[in-house]
C-alpha positions as YAML, in Angstrom:
chain: A
units: angstrom
residues:
- id: 1
  name: MET
  ca: [-23.71, 7.50, -1.18]
- id: 2
  name: ARG
  ca: [-21.29, 8.03, 1.66]
- id: 3
  name: PHE
  ca: [-19.19, 5.65, 3.70]
- id: 4
  name: THR
  ca: [-17.24, 5.62, 6.92]
- id: 5
  name: VAL
  ca: [-14.08, 3.66, 7.54]
- id: 6
  name: GLU
  ca: [-12.93, 2.90, 11.09]
- id: 7
  name: LEU
  ca: [-10.90, 0.35, 13.02]
- id: 8
  name: ASP
  ca: [-12.69, -2.15, 15.22]
- id: 9
  name: GLY
  ca: [-12.11, -1.81, 18.97]
- id: 10
  name: LYS
  ca: [-9.10, -4.18, 18.96]
- id: 11
  name: GLY
  ca: [-7.35, -2.83, 15.87]
- id: 12
  name: ASP
  ca: [-7.71, -6.20, 14.12]
- id: 13
  name: SER
  ca: [-10.20, -5.21, 11.44]
- id: 14
  name: VAL
  ca: [-11.36, -2.33, 9.27]
- id: 15
  name: VAL
  ca: [-15.10, -1.59, 9.54]
- id: 16
  name: ILE
  ca: [-16.80, 0.01, 6.53]
- id: 17
  name: ASP
  ca: [-20.36, 1.31, 6.78]
- id: 18
  name: LEU
  ca: [-22.27, 2.49, 3.68]
- id: 19
  name: HIS
  ca: [-25.16, 4.98, 3.83]
- id: 20
  name: ASP
  ca: [-27.44, 6.31, 1.13]
- id: 21
  name: ASN
  ca: [-27.92, 10.06, 0.63]
- id: 22
  name: ALA
  ca: [-30.75, 10.05, 3.16]
- id: 23
  name: GLY
  ca: [-28.43, 8.61, 5.80]
- id: 24
  name: HIS
  ca: [-29.93, 5.11, 5.84]
- id: 25
  name: ALA
  ca: [-27.50, 2.24, 6.37]
- id: 26
  name: VAL
  ca: [-27.26, 0.16, 3.21]
- id: 27
  name: GLY
  ca: [-24.14, -1.92, 3.82]
- id: 28
  name: HIS
  ca: [-21.57, -3.00, 6.38]
- id: 29
  name: ALA
  ca: [-18.27, -4.83, 5.94]
- id: 30
  name: VAL
  ca: [-15.59, -5.99, 8.36]
- id: 31
  name: LEU
  ca: [-12.22, -6.64, 6.72]
- id: 32
  name: ASP
  ca: [-9.13, -8.28, 8.16]
- id: 33
  name: ALA
  ca: [-5.70, -7.12, 6.95]
- id: 34
  name: ALA
  ca: [-5.66, -9.46, 3.92]
- id: 35
  name: ALA
  ca: [-9.15, -8.41, 2.82]
- id: 36
  name: ALA
  ca: [-8.26, -4.72, 3.31]
- id: 37
  name: ASP
  ca: [-5.12, -5.22, 1.18]
- id: 38
  name: ALA
  ca: [-7.21, -6.89, -1.56]
- id: 39
  name: LEU
  ca: [-9.78, -4.05, -1.50]
- id: 40
  name: ILE
  ca: [-7.05, -1.40, -1.69]
- id: 41
  name: ALA
  ca: [-5.45, -3.20, -4.66]
- id: 42
  name: ASP
  ca: [-8.81, -3.53, -6.42]
- id: 43
  name: LEU
  ca: [-9.65, 0.13, -5.78]
- id: 44
  name: ALA
  ca: [-6.24, 1.20, -7.12]
- id: 45
  name: LYS
  ca: [-6.77, -0.79, -10.34]
- id: 46
  name: ALA
  ca: [-10.26, 0.65, -10.77]
- id: 47
  name: ARG
  ca: [-9.03, 4.20, -10.04]
- id: 48
  name: ALA
  ca: [-6.28, 3.84, -12.63]
- id: 49
  name: ALA
  ca: [-8.90, 2.90, -15.24]
- id: 50
  name: LEU
  ca: [-11.22, 5.88, -14.59]
- id: 51
  name: ALA
  ca: [-11.62, 8.39, -17.41]
- id: 52
  name: GLU
  ca: [-10.54, 11.18, -15.06]
- id: 53
  name: ALA
  ca: [-6.84, 10.40, -14.65]
- id: 54
  name: VAL
  ca: [-4.75, 11.23, -11.61]
- id: 55
  name: SER
  ca: [-3.10, 14.60, -12.22]
- id: 56
  name: ASP
  ca: [0.44, 14.58, -13.60]
- id: 57
  name: GLU
  ca: [1.31, 17.34, -11.13]
- id: 58
  name: LEU
  ca: [1.10, 17.28, -7.34]
- id: 59
  name: GLU
  ca: [-1.44, 20.02, -6.78]
- id: 60
  name: ALA
  ca: [-1.10, 22.58, -3.98]
- id: 61
  name: GLY
  ca: [-3.24, 21.48, -1.05]
- id: 62
  name: ALA
  ca: [-3.45, 17.88, -2.25]
- id: 63
  name: ARG
  ca: [-4.27, 15.27, 0.37]
- id: 64
  name: VAL
  ca: [-0.83, 13.83, 0.83]
- id: 65
  name: THR
  ca: [0.37, 12.14, 3.98]
- id: 66
  name: ALA
  ca: [4.12, 11.62, 3.98]
- id: 67
  name: THR
  ca: [5.62, 8.37, 5.21]
- id: 68
  name: VAL
  ca: [8.70, 9.36, 7.19]
- id: 69
  name: ASP
  ca: [11.79, 7.23, 6.59]
- id: 70
  name: PRO
  ca: [10.02, 4.42, 4.70]
- id: 71
  name: LEU
  ca: [11.60, 1.07, 4.09]
- id: 72
  name: TRP
  ca: [12.79, 0.82, 0.50]
- id: 73
  name: GLN
  ca: [14.48, -1.67, -1.78]
- id: 74
  name: VAL
  ca: [16.38, -1.56, -5.02]
- id: 75
  name: ALA
  ca: [17.42, -5.10, -5.81]
- id: 76
  name: ASP
  ca: [18.09, -7.41, -8.72]
- id: 77
  name: GLY
  ca: [15.40, -9.69, -7.33]
- id: 78
  name: LEU
  ca: [12.84, -7.00, -8.12]
- id: 79
  name: ARG
  ca: [13.92, -6.53, -11.73]
- id: 80
  name: GLY
  ca: [11.53, -7.37, -14.48]
- id: 81
  name: PRO
  ca: [12.50, -8.79, -17.85]
- id: 82
  name: ASP
  ca: [13.49, -5.32, -19.11]
- id: 83
  name: LYS
  ca: [17.02, -4.74, -17.81]
- id: 84
  name: ASP
  ca: [16.83, -1.07, -18.90]
- id: 85
  name: LEU
  ca: [14.58, -0.33, -15.94]
- id: 86
  name: ALA
  ca: [15.63, 0.39, -12.37]
- id: 87
  name: VAL
  ca: [13.04, -0.89, -9.90]
- id: 88
  name: LEU
  ca: [12.34, 1.04, -6.71]
- id: 89
  name: ALA
  ca: [9.99, -0.33, -4.05]
- id: 90
  name: LEU
  ca: [8.80, 1.87, -1.17]
- id: 91
  name: ARG
  ca: [6.83, 0.57, 1.83]
- id: 92
  name: HIS
  ca: [3.75, 2.57, 2.84]
- id: 93
  name: ALA
  ca: [2.00, 1.50, 6.05]
- id: 94
  name: GLY
  ca: [-1.44, 1.75, 4.43]
- id: 95
  name: PHE
  ca: [-0.80, 0.88, 0.79]
- id: 96
  name: GLY
  ca: [1.87, -1.78, 1.31]
- id: 97
  name: TRP
  ca: [4.85, -2.08, -1.01]
- id: 98
  name: LEU
  ca: [4.56, 0.26, -3.98]
- id: 99
  name: THR
  ca: [6.87, -0.67, -6.82]
- id: 100
  name: PHE
  ca: [7.99, 1.64, -9.60]
- id: 101
  name: ALA
  ca: [10.00, 0.66, -12.68]
- id: 102
  name: LEU
  ca: [12.01, 3.68, -13.81]
- id: 103
  name: PRO
  ca: [13.90, 4.09, -17.07]
- id: 104
  name: ARG
  ca: [17.61, 4.53, -16.30]
- id: 105
  name: ASP
  ca: [17.62, 8.26, -17.15]
- id: 106
  name: ALA
  ca: [14.67, 8.89, -14.82]
- id: 107
  name: ALA
  ca: [16.36, 6.87, -12.06]
- id: 108
  name: LEU
  ca: [19.52, 8.97, -12.38]
- id: 109
  name: THR
  ca: [17.49, 12.18, -12.34]
- id: 110
  name: LEU
  ca: [15.67, 10.98, -9.21]
- id: 111
  name: ALA
  ca: [18.98, 10.08, -7.51]
- id: 112
  name: ARG
  ca: [20.43, 13.50, -8.33]
- id: 113
  name: SER
  ca: [17.29, 15.30, -7.15]
- id: 114
  name: LEU
  ca: [17.25, 13.40, -3.86]
- id: 115
  name: ALA
  ca: [20.96, 14.06, -3.31]
- id: 116
  name: ASP
  ca: [20.44, 17.77, -3.97]
- id: 117
  name: GLU
  ca: [17.41, 17.88, -1.65]
- id: 118
  name: ALA
  ca: [19.37, 16.12, 1.09]
- id: 119
  name: GLY
  ca: [22.20, 18.61, 0.75]
- id: 120
  name: ALA
  ca: [24.67, 15.98, -0.45]
- id: 121
  name: GLY
  ca: [25.68, 18.10, -3.41]
- id: 122
  name: PRO
  ca: [25.54, 17.14, -7.06]
- id: 123
  name: LEU
  ca: [26.09, 13.53, -8.10]
- id: 124
  name: HIS
  ca: [28.28, 12.84, -11.10]
...
């Protein structure tokens, strides 16, 4: 099974075509933004449940497209019931808002690593 994913001519919809191994068309879907968001969310949930887990390490040559200067939020309004977690939300143009709940120690390590990478010097 193979599929192609393209934009329609106006950029209003995502067009997905499915083909069997012989190249015969077996399915076609046209998704607006809301339907594309729902499919992405469903695929992410299904992917997370697969027996073959996503690697714990970012592998050399991995298909990674960086979002330059993404919108981000760290706000009390995003906090869950566990106040020991710092919540970071990053906006990706294709995946939407991705939210991560970090234990305080991990959040501090991330802040220090980002400051070091940016050349700001060590944080105390």
